[in-house]
N, C-alpha and C positions, 0 to 999 in steps of 0.2 A: 587287637583286644580293645573293647570299648567299655565305658563305665556301666552301660546297660547289661553287658555280658562279660563280666570279669573273668569267668571261667571258660571262655571260648578256647577250644583246643585241648582242654583238660579232660581226663577220664577219671570218673569217680566210681567207687564201689561202696554200696550201702548194705550192711548185713541186716537181715530181717526186714527187707524193704517192701514186702508185699502188703503190709497192713499198718494202720495207725501211724505212729510217729515216724517210723522208717519210711513209709510211703510219702509222707509230707516232706521229709528231708530229700528223698530222691527227686520228687517233682520240683522242689526249690532249687536243687543243684542244676537240674535241666533248664529251668527258667533262667538261671544265671549263665547258661551257655555250655555247661558240661555235658559230655556223653556219659551215660550212667549204666553201670552193671548192677542189676537188681538181684541181690542174693535172696534165696529162700531155702527153707528146709522142707516144710510140708505144704506151705500155702501157695501151691503152683498156680491155681486159677487167679488168685489175687495178684501174684507177681506178673503173670501174663498181662493183666489189665494195666498195671503200672507201666510195663514196657510199651504197650499200645498208646498210653497217654503221653509218654515221653516222645515216642516216634511222631505223634501228631504235632509236636512242637518243632519238628524238623531236626531233632537230635537223634544220635545213635543210641540204642539201648538193647540190652540182651539179658536174659535170665541166667542166673548162676546157681545151680543146686549144689548144696553141700551140707553135711552134718558137721558143724563147727566143732563139735566135741571130738572129732577124728582129725588129728593134726595133719596126717599125711593126705587124707582126702581133701582137706581144706587147701593144702599146698598145691595139690594137683589141679583143683578146680580154679583157684585164683590165678595160677600161672597160665593156664590155658586161656582164661578170659582175657588176661592182660596181653597175651600173644595175639589173640584175635583182634583186639582193639589197638594194638601197637604200642601201648604204654599203660601205666597206671599211676595217677598222680595223687589221688585222694582216697582214703579209707575212712568210712564212718562206721564205728562199732556201735550199732544200735541194738542188735539182737540180745535178748536175755530171757531168762525164765524166773518165775517167782512162785513160791509156795507159801500161802498164808496159814501157817501153823505155829503154835507155840513150841518152844524148844523141846519140851518133854513129850510132845505128840509126834515129833518128826521120826520117821523111820531112818535107818542108816542110809538107805538109798536116797531118800529125800534130802538128808544132810549133804551128801556128796553132790547131789544135783544142784543144790543152792550155790555151791562154789563152782562147779563145772559150768553152769549156765550163766555165770557172770564173769569170773576171772579167767578160767581156762579157755573159754571160747574166744575171749578178747586176745589173750596171748597167742593162740593159734592163728588168728587172723593177722595180727601184727607180724608174727614170725613169717607168714606166707608172703607178705608184701614188701617187707623191708629190703630184701636183696634187690628187688626191682627199683625201688625208690633210690637206693644208694647208687645204683648204676646210672640212673638219670641225673643224680645230684639235686633232686627236688622231690619233696613229698609233704603231704599234709595228713596227719592222723588225728581224728577226733573220736573220743569214746564218750558215750553217754554213761554217766556215773550215777550219782544220787545226791540229793541236796545235803544229807547229813553224813556222807561218806567220810568226812574228816572229823566226825565226832567220836569221842571215846566213851559215850554213854552206852548203857545196856539196851538191847533190842530183843526182848524175849519172844516176840512174835515172828521175827524175820532174821534169826541169828545167822544162819549160814549165808543167806542172801547178802546181808549187810557186810559180813566178813569178806565175801567175794567182791563187793563193790568198793570196799576200802582197799582191797588188793588191787583193783583196777586203778584207783587213784595213785597208789604207790608205783604201779607199773607205768602209768602215764608220766609221772615225774622222773622216773629212772630213764625211760626211753627218750625223754626230752633232752636229757644230758648226753646220753650216748649217741644220739642221732643228729644232734645239732651240727657237728662238723660235716655231715653229709648233706646239709641243706634241707633237712627234714624237721618239721615242727610236730610236736605231739602235745595235744591239749585235751581237756575234758569239758563237757557241758553237763551240768547237774540239774535235771528238772526237779521242780517241786510237784505239787499236786496239780494235775491238768483237769480240764473240764470233762475229759473222758476217762479219768483214772478209775480203777476198779473200786477203790475205797477212798473216801475223802474226809479230812478233818472238818470240823465246823468252820464256817467262814470267819468267825470272830478270832480264830487262831492265826489267820493269815493277814499280815499288816496291810497288804494291798486291797484287801476286802473282796477278792475274787479269785477264781481258779485260773490257771494259765491255759494256753492253747498250744497245739502242735506247731502252729505257724511261728510262735515265739521261740520254740526250741530250734526250729529250722533256721531262723534268722541268726541265732547265736552260732550255729554251725557254719553258716555262710560267712560270717565275719572271720572266723578262725581259719577257714580254708582259702580265703582270698590271698592271691599272690603277694599283695602288699602287707599282709600280716606276718611277714617273715621273721620279725624280731619277737614275736609272741610265742613262747613255748613253755611247757610245764605249768600252765595255768589251768584253773578250773572255774568256769563261769557258772554261777548259780542263777538259774532262771526260776525263781520261786516266790516272787512277790514279797520277799522278806521273811518267808516261812522258814523256821529252823536255822536262822542265821546266828 
């Protein structure tokens, strides 16, 4: 293992890796030396391109299709992918869904989706990989959360989504404690507003005076999954330029 490729010999799985931040994280992990399993649900063409890009770096890569809302399907897909690659060292929980509606405008289905597509899919992914990581005696789990997931303020426009993300933060902290004896660290990265975010607050509300980038999120993930970050667990790194601190 070299400083240039600290993840040489490791296998990473990134959920929702076909597009946007997931894609950037998958490519960053490959650049750091990891072989990468590119999970997708519907974005097959985009996932295939990510696999091709990683393969061009000389790393192994493969597509993994699964509906993360289905716990058993997730278990089967992740277990098969790990068996094909011989191991699974890193899980990055990037996939999520978001509905921009005020609470009184949400349908019952949209309410449930807000929690399902944040908390439940993260739990299902963690549940699928933990037995493999325990058997290895090594693992790194990083979940993308939200910059104000630790806030107790009201969120009228994103209520179920925020409840789900706050749940992911609690799940992260809990798994950090339960999995530490197995050599597994569990941490969070909480993005603020990125330059490609669907909606943005005025720049004057962000102390850094600019929006963030996908590359900055990927760098935080790389720090946490590094083998030398073994004593860092249960933390949540906010990458927000001081926004909502």
